[in-house]
C-alpha positions in Angstrom: 0.0 0.0 0.0 1.4 3.3 -1.0 0.6 6.4 1.1 -0.2 9.6 -0.8 2.7 12.1 -1.1 2.3 15.5 0.4 3.8 18.1 -2.0 6.8 19.9 -0.6 5.1 23.3 -0.7 2.1 22.1 1.3 4.4 20.4 3.8 6.3 23.6 4.3 3.1 25.5 4.9 2.0 23.0 7.5 5.3 23.1 9.3 5.3 26.9 9.4 1.7 26.7 10.7 2.8 24.5 13.6 5.8 26.8 14.4 3.7 29.9 14.3 1.1 28.4 16.6 3.6 26.9 19.1 5.6 30.2 19.4 2.5 32.4 19.7 0.8 30.0 22.1 3.9 29.9 24.3 3.8 33.7 24.8 0.2 34.7 24.4 -2.1 31.6 24.7 -4.2 29.3 22.6 -6.6 31.9 21.1 -3.8 34.1 20.1 -2.0 31.2 18.5 -5.1 30.3 16.5 -5.7 33.9 15.4 -2.1 34.7 14.5 -1.9 31.4 12.6 -5.0 32.2 10.6 -3.9 35.7 9.9 -0.5 34.5 8.8 -2.0 31.8 6.5 -4.3 34.3 4.7 -1.8 37.1 4.9 0.9 35.1 3.1 -1.5 34.3 0.2 -2.6 38.0 0.0 1.0 39.0 -0.1 1.6 36.5 -3.0 -1.3 37.9 -4.9 -0.5 41.6 -4.4 3.3 41.4 -4.9 3.1 38.9 -7.8 6.0 37.0 -6.3 4.2 33.9 -5.5 1.2 31.8 -6.5 -1.7 32.4 -4.2 -3.6 29.2 -3.5 -6.5 28.3 -1.1 -4.9 25.0 -0.5 -1.8 26.8 0.9 -4.1 28.6 3.4 -5.6 25.3 4.4 -2.2 23.6 4.7 -0.9 26.3 6.9 -4.0 26.3 9.1 -3.9 22.5 9.3 -0.4 22.9 10.7 -1.8 25.5 13.2 -4.5 23.0 14.3 -1.9 20.2 14.6 0.1 22.4 16.9 -3.0 23.2 18.9 -3.9 19.5 19.3 -0.2 18.6 20.1 -0.1 21.2 22.9 -3.6 20.6 24.3 -3.8 19.6 27.9 -6.2 16.8 28.4 
């Protein structure tokens, strides 16, 4: 059985999402981590669109926020 491959770009977005959440959460809490992660995800794609230096994609936003959520679940206290 072959597992599907995650494109490098989407993997990078997810890893940055985790990092953004963890650092923000450490200093400001869970809600701030979620909000900063969401703003960073959308902001990066808006920057790509406005600057013309990247390729804005909705899947990049989703991949970044998936990383944010992974960070949230990984740091949750049960």
